[in-house]
C-alpha positions as CSV (number, residue, x, y, z in Angstrom):
1,M,108.8,104.1,96.9
2,P,111.4,101.4,97.8
3,H,110.4,98.2,99.3
4,V,111.6,99.1,102.8
5,D,109.0,101.9,102.9
6,K,106.3,99.3,103.0
7,Q,105.7,99.5,106.7
8,M,102.8,97.3,107.7
9,I,101.5,94.4,109.8
10,S,100.9,91.3,107.7
11,F,98.5,88.5,108.7
12,F,99.0,84.9,107.4
13,I,95.3,84.1,107.8
14,T,95.1,80.4,106.9
15,T,97.1,77.6,105.3
16,S,94.0,76.5,103.3
17,C,93.8,77.4,99.6
18,N,91.4,76.9,96.8
19,L,94.1,76.7,94.1
20,D,96.9,74.2,93.5
21,C,99.7,76.2,92.1
22,I,102.5,74.1,90.6
23,Y,105.3,76.2,92.1
24,C,103.8,77.0,95.5
25,Y,106.7,77.9,97.9
26,T,104.8,76.9,101.1
27,N,104.2,73.5,102.7
28,K,100.7,74.5,103.7
29,A,99.1,71.2,102.8
30,E,101.5,69.1,104.8
31,G,101.6,67.7,108.3
32,S,100.9,70.0,111.2
33,H,100.3,73.0,109.0
34,K,97.3,71.6,107.1
35,N,94.2,73.6,107.6
36,Q,95.7,76.0,110.2
37,V,94.1,79.4,110.9
38,I,95.4,82.4,112.7
39,D,94.4,82.8,116.4
40,S,92.2,85.9,116.6
41,A,93.5,86.8,120.1
42,F,97.0,86.6,118.9
43,A,96.1,88.8,115.9
44,K,94.6,91.4,118.1
45,A,97.6,91.5,120.4
46,A,99.9,91.9,117.4
47,I,97.9,94.9,116.2
48,I,98.1,96.5,119.6
49,D,101.9,96.0,119.8
50,Y,102.4,97.2,116.2
51,F,100.2,100.2,116.5
52,A,102.3,101.3,119.5
53,T,105.2,101.9,117.1
54,D,105.7,104.9,114.7
55,Y,105.2,102.7,111.6
56,A,102.3,103.2,109.2
57,K,99.1,101.7,110.3
58,H,98.8,99.6,107.2
59,V,97.1,96.2,107.6
60,R,97.9,93.5,105.0
61,F,96.4,90.0,104.4
62,Q,98.7,87.4,102.8
63,G,99.3,83.6,102.6
64,A,100.4,80.9,103.4
65,G,97.1,79.9,101.8
66,E,94.4,82.1,100.3
67,P,93.2,84.6,102.8
68,T,89.7,85.0,101.4
69,T,89.0,81.3,102.2
70,R,88.6,82.7,105.7
71,I,87.1,86.0,104.8
72,D,85.4,86.1,108.2
73,L,88.8,86.4,109.9
74,V,89.9,89.0,107.4
75,K,86.8,91.1,108.3
76,Q,87.3,90.6,112.0
77,I,90.9,91.6,112.1
78,L,90.4,94.6,109.8
79,E,87.4,95.8,111.9
80,Y,89.5,95.5,115.1
81,A,92.4,97.5,113.6
82,Q,90.0,100.2,112.4
83,S,88.4,100.4,115.9
84,L,91.8,101.3,117.4
85,A,92.7,103.9,114.8
86,P,89.6,104.8,112.7
87,S,91.1,107.5,110.5
88,E,94.6,106.0,110.1
89,V,94.2,102.4,109.0
90,T,94.8,101.5,105.4
91,S,94.5,97.9,104.1
92,E,95.9,95.6,101.5
93,I,95.4,92.0,100.4
94,Q,97.4,89.6,98.2
95,T,94.9,87.2,96.8
96,N,94.4,84.7,93.9
97,A,91.1,86.6,93.2
98,C,89.3,83.3,92.6
99,F,86.5,83.9,95.0
100,S,82.8,84.3,95.1
101,E,81.0,87.4,93.8
102,S,80.0,88.4,97.3
103,T,83.6,88.2,98.4
104,A,84.6,90.4,95.4
105,Q,82.0,92.9,96.5
106,W,83.4,93.1,100.1
107,V,87.0,93.3,99.0
108,A,86.2,96.1,96.5
109,A,84.4,98.1,99.2
110,N,86.8,97.6,102.1
111,I,90.4,96.9,100.9
112,D,92.6,99.8,99.7
113,N,95.3,98.0,97.7
114,I,94.3,94.7,96.0
115,W,97.1,92.6,94.6
116,A,95.9,89.7,92.5
117,S,98.2,86.8,91.6
118,C,98.1,85.9,87.9
119,D,100.7,84.4,85.5
120,G,99.4,86.0,82.4
121,L,97.4,84.6,79.4
122,P,94.6,82.2,80.4
123,A,96.4,79.1,79.1
124,I,99.4,79.8,81.4
125,Q,97.2,80.8,84.3
126,N,95.1,77.6,84.0
127,N,98.2,75.4,83.8
128,N,100.2,77.1,86.6
129,R,97.3,78.0,88.9
130,P,94.4,75.4,88.6
131,F,91.7,75.0,91.1
132,L,92.3,72.5,93.9
133,G,90.9,69.2,92.5
134,G,91.2,70.5,88.9
135,G,89.5,73.0,86.7
136,D,90.5,76.3,85.1
137,S,90.9,79.3,87.3
138,S,91.1,81.9,84.6
139,P,87.3,82.5,84.0
140,V,86.7,83.2,87.7
141,F,89.8,85.3,87.9
142,E,88.8,87.4,84.9
143,R,85.2,87.9,86.2
144,N,86.4,89.1,89.6
145,I,89.2,91.3,88.2
146,R,86.8,93.2,85.9
147,Y,84.5,93.7,88.9
148,L,87.3,94.9,91.2
149,V,88.8,97.3,88.6
150,A,85.3,98.9,88.1
151,N,84.5,99.1,91.8
152,A,87.6,99.0,93.9
153,K,88.1,101.5,96.8
154,K,91.5,102.5,95.5
155,M,93.6,100.2,93.3
156,V,94.0,96.8,91.8
157,G,97.3,95.4,90.7
158,I,98.8,92.1,89.4
159,R,101.6,90.2,91.0
160,S,103.0,87.6,88.5
161,T,105.5,84.8,88.8
162,I,107.8,84.6,85.8
163,T,108.7,81.1,84.6
164,T,110.0,79.7,81.3
165,D,106.3,79.6,80.2
166,N,105.9,83.4,80.2
167,L,109.4,84.7,80.2
168,R,109.4,85.7,76.5
169,I,105.8,86.8,76.3
170,Q,105.8,89.5,79.0
171,K,104.6,92.1,76.5
172,E,101.6,89.9,75.5
173,C,100.8,89.4,79.2
174,I,100.9,93.2,79.7
175,D,98.4,93.6,76.9
176,Y,96.1,91.0,78.6
177,Y,96.3,92.8,81.9
178,H,95.8,96.2,80.3
179,A,92.6,94.9,78.6
180,L,91.3,93.9,82.0
181,G,91.9,97.5,83.2
182,I,95.1,96.9,85.2
183,R,97.6,99.7,85.5
184,H,100.1,98.3,88.0
185,V,102.0,95.0,87.6
186,W,104.9,93.5,89.6
187,V,106.7,90.4,88.3
188,D,109.1,88.1,90.2
189,P,111.3,85.4,88.7
190,I,110.4,82.0,90.2
191,F,112.4,81.1,93.2
192,P,112.9,77.8,95.0
193,V,110.4,76.4,97.6
194,V,111.4,77.3,101.1
195,G,113.8,74.6,102.2
196,E,115.2,73.9,98.8
197,Q,118.2,75.4,97.1
198,E,118.2,76.7,93.5
199,S,118.7,74.0,90.8
200,N,121.0,74.2,87.8
201,D,118.1,74.6,85.4
202,A,116.8,77.7,87.2
203,L,115.6,80.7,85.2
204,D,118.3,82.6,83.4
205,L,118.2,85.9,85.2
206,M,120.1,87.9,82.6
207,E,117.6,86.7,80.0
208,F,114.8,87.7,82.4
209,A,116.4,91.2,82.8
210,R,116.6,91.8,79.0
211,E,113.0,90.6,78.5
212,F,111.8,92.6,81.5
213,L,113.3,95.8,80.2
214,E,111.6,95.4,76.8
215,A,108.3,94.7,78.7
216,V,108.9,97.9,80.7
217,K,109.2,99.9,77.5
218,H,106.0,98.4,76.2
219,A,104.1,99.0,79.4
220,E,105.2,102.7,79.4
221,K,103.4,103.2,76.1
222,L,100.2,101.8,77.6
223,G,100.4,103.8,80.9
224,V,101.2,100.7,82.9
225,E,103.7,100.6,85.7
226,Y,105.8,97.4,85.4
227,G,108.2,96.5,88.2
228,S,110.1,93.6,89.6
229,I,111.6,92.5,92.9
230,L,114.9,93.1,91.2
231,T,114.1,96.8,90.7
232,S,111.9,97.5,93.7
233,N,114.4,99.8,95.4
234,F,115.6,101.6,92.3
235,D,113.5,104.8,92.8
236,R,115.3,106.0,96.0
237,K,118.6,105.5,97.7
238,C,118.2,103.4,100.9
239,N,120.2,101.1,103.2
240,Y,117.7,98.2,103.7
241,A,116.6,95.9,101.0
242,C,113.2,95.2,102.5
243,R,110.7,95.7,105.3
244,A,112.0,92.4,106.7
245,C,115.1,94.2,107.9
246,L,113.2,96.7,110.0
247,P,111.5,94.3,111.0
248,V,107.8,94.7,110.8
249,P,105.5,91.9,111.9
250,H,104.1,89.0,109.9
251,V,101.6,87.1,112.1
252,T,101.7,83.4,111.5
253,T,99.1,80.6,111.8
254,D,101.3,78.7,114.2
255,G,101.8,81.5,116.8
256,Y,104.9,83.4,115.7
257,I,105.9,86.9,114.7
258,S,107.9,86.6,111.5
259,A,109.9,89.2,109.6
260,C,109.3,87.8,106.1
261,D,106.7,86.4,103.8
262,M,108.9,83.3,103.3
263,A,109.1,82.6,107.0
264,L,105.7,81.0,107.5
265,Y,106.0,78.5,110.3
266,G,108.1,79.1,113.4
267,N,107.4,75.6,114.7
268,D,109.5,74.1,111.9
269,R,112.7,75.2,113.5
270,D,114.4,75.4,110.1
271,H,117.1,77.5,108.5
272,M,114.7,80.5,108.4
273,D,114.7,80.6,112.2
274,L,116.3,84.0,112.4
275,F,113.2,85.6,111.0
276,Y,110.9,84.4,113.9
277,Y,111.5,87.2,116.4
278,G,108.3,86.9,118.4
279,Q,106.1,84.2,119.9
280,W,102.6,84.2,121.2
281,N,102.1,83.0,124.8
282,P,98.4,81.9,125.1
283,D,98.7,81.6,128.9
284,T,99.7,85.3,129.4
285,Q,97.8,86.4,126.2
286,S,101.0,88.3,125.2
287,I,103.8,88.2,122.6
288,M,107.3,87.6,123.7
289,Y,110.0,89.3,121.5
290,D,113.6,88.3,121.0
291,D,115.7,91.5,121.2
292,Q,118.9,89.7,120.1
293,K,117.2,88.4,116.9
294,I,115.8,91.9,116.2
295,S,119.3,93.4,116.5
296,I,120.7,90.9,114.0
297,I,117.8,91.4,111.6
298,R,118.4,95.2,111.7
299,S,122.1,94.9,111.1
300,R,121.7,93.7,107.4
301,T,122.3,97.0,105.7
302,A,124.0,97.8,102.4
303,D,127.0,99.1,104.3
304,N,127.3,95.8,106.2
305,I,127.2,93.4,103.3
306,P,130.7,92.7,102.1
307,H,129.9,91.7,98.5
308,C,127.9,94.9,97.9
309,K,130.9,97.1,98.7
310,N,131.8,98.1,95.1
311,C,128.4,97.6,93.4
312,I,126.9,100.4,91.4
313,A,123.5,99.5,92.7
314,K,124.6,99.1,96.3
315,Y,122.1,101.5,97.8
316,Y,119.3,100.7,95.3
317,C,119.4,96.9,95.9
318,C,120.9,96.6,99.4
319,G,121.9,92.9,99.1
320,Y,118.6,91.8,97.4
321,C,115.7,90.0,99.0
322,P,116.8,88.7,102.4
323,G,114.2,85.9,102.4
324,E,115.5,84.4,99.1
325,V,119.1,84.9,100.2
326,L,118.7,83.2,103.6
327,N,116.6,80.4,102.0
328,E,119.1,79.6,99.3
329,T,122.4,80.4,100.9
330,L,121.6,79.7,104.5
331,D,123.4,83.0,105.3
332,Y,121.5,86.2,106.1
333,F,124.4,88.2,104.8
334,G,125.0,85.9,101.9
335,Q,124.9,86.5,98.1
336,K,122.4,85.2,95.6
337,A,125.2,85.6,93.0
338,R,123.0,84.8,89.9
339,V,120.8,87.9,90.5
340,C,123.6,90.5,90.9
341,P,124.6,90.9,87.2
342,A,120.9,91.2,86.3
343,I,120.3,93.9,88.9
344,R,123.4,95.8,87.9
345,W,122.4,95.6,84.2
346,L,118.9,96.8,84.9
347,F,120.1,99.7,87.1
348,A,122.5,100.9,84.4
349,N,120.0,100.6,81.5
350,M,116.6,101.7,82.9
351,T,115.7,105.4,82.7
352,D,115.0,107.4,85.9
353,Q,111.3,107.5,84.9
354,Q,111.2,103.7,84.5
355,K,112.5,103.3,88.1
356,Q,109.6,105.2,89.6
357,Y,106.7,103.3,91.2
358,T,103.5,104.6,92.7
359,Y,103.0,101.5,94.8
360,T,105.6,99.4,96.6
361,H,106.1,95.7,95.7
362,P,103.3,93.6,97.1
């Protein structure tokens, strides 16, 4: 299923996190965003508004921090959603999986799709994703993944960031995930922090593409699905790159409705401002939506992006990730030019079977 099929409401539960990832793209630990949590009344209002649409009643828990550090709010929001549509609600979480055993038990019993962030072999995981204040995260991660795989309600997958540390050992990382019982993996090349443009020493995306395809072939032999944000729309022709272009709501800790995982704080009034198309009004206990922004957001289709006109992957990429594009080019219809050759090469060289995914990109 292409990325645009992931219709859902996402909740940025808190800015607090128990890890200190070296490449974190948020500014959750700084200034006014430090230790923020989502307003429960705002979250409930957002659910009511979203459930009034025809989109899937899929509820997702995401950053900017680690959602399970406020597992009480995760439980409260999920229970409220289920009370409104008991037989229709499905759930998802993107987590670092470095939580207590009791949290692991609740997540396994209550969340349908569990996406755990990991960068591969323990040495890399411990370097890239240490505990806040120091200490290796890999032992706790492994303990919880083994439990989740054995007891999960539906599925457990891995979402991994590819850096120069693990670029050339993707096959070894797949073996590691496979040994833990994982059958679904999504990898994304590292991208700049929100507010920063790509540097000259950024990851070579053609090298990533070549290494990725070899890893896909290796994963096939093990019965593991191995995808990337570069390939997330390859399995069906579409006109939108992402759910952000619909848009579907991402409920922020500072009182905004955002279209994108990379648009975390509406109060920052930065270059990602287009993505904040709704704002919570605590006085009226309602959300005010900006119809003009929604119209612009929906206009980013493959047919409306000039540089996509003659691309062989036009309807299987649709201009690439709108969040990365807007962040790095300051233009919603802009081009992240470095990624285009890699996408075209992968589209031409992957088999039809290799382009099929059971689950959408996390």
